[in-house]
C-alpha positions in Angstrom: 0.0 0.0 0.0 1.3 3.4 -0.9 0.9 6.7 1.0 -2.5 8.2 0.7 -4.2 4.8 0.2 -3.0 4.5 -3.4 -2.2 1.0 -4.7 0.5 0.6 -7.3 0.0 -2.2 -9.9 2.1 -3.2 -12.8 0.9 -5.4 -15.6 2.5 -6.8 -18.7 0.9 -5.9 -22.0 1.6 -7.2 -25.4 2.8 -4.8 -28.0 2.5 -7.4 -30.7 -0.7 -7.7 -32.6 -3.6 -9.7 -31.2 -3.1 -12.2 -34.1 0.3 -13.2 -32.7 -0.1 -17.0 -32.4 3.0 -17.2 -30.1 1.5 -15.0 -27.4 -0.2 -16.8 -24.6 -2.6 -14.8 -22.4 -3.2 -15.7 -18.8 -5.2 -13.5 -16.4 -4.4 -10.3 -18.3 -0.6 -10.9 -18.5 1.3 -12.0 -21.5 3.5 -15.0 -20.8 6.0 -16.0 -23.5 5.6 -13.2 -26.0 8.8 -11.8 -27.6 7.4 -8.3 -27.5 6.3 -7.5 -24.0 6.7 -4.2 -22.1 6.0 -3.3 -18.5 3.2 -0.8 -18.1 2.9 1.0 -14.8 -0.4 2.4 -13.7 1.5 4.7 -11.4 4.6 5.7 -13.4 6.0 7.9 -10.6 5.9 5.0 -8.1 7.7 2.8 -10.6 10.4 5.5 -11.2 10.8 6.0 -7.5 11.4 2.3 -7.0 14.1 2.3 -9.6 15.8 5.4 -7.9 15.6 3.6 -4.6 17.3 0.5 -6.1 20.0 2.7 -7.6 20.6 4.4 -4.2 20.9 1.0 -2.4 23.3 -0.1 -5.1 25.4 3.0 -4.6 25.4 2.6 -0.8 26.5 -1.1 -1.2 29.2 0.0 -3.6 30.5 2.6 -1.1 30.6 0.1 1.8 31.7 -3.0 -0.1 33.6 -1.8 -3.1 35.6 -5.0 -3.6 32.6 -7.2 -3.5 30.6 -4.9 -5.7 33.5 -4.9 -8.3 33.7 -8.7 -8.3 29.9 -9.0 -8.7 29.9 -6.5 -11.5 32.7 -8.3 -13.3 30.9 -11.6 -12.9 27.6 -10.2 -14.3 29.6 -8.6 -17.2 31.4 -11.9 -17.9 28.1 -13.9 -17.9 26.5 -11.4 -20.3 29.3 -11.5 -22.8 29.8 -15.3 -22.6 26.4 -16.1 -24.1 
């Protein structure tokens, strides 16, 4: 629950045409469609969540620089290995 009683909900919506035979719809969400984007009903809430994650990441980097560097290298290596 958000301040002021607002409720933030996110849903996946297909940006492919409705005739896409590969899209499988289940309770309003698209599962297994190659063209899916996240649509936030409260965009500001979503953006604030991203900012909060970035701040947490920066705090972790400040306190644990060596661990953060090693983890970043591991993620980079995994992304380039595939």
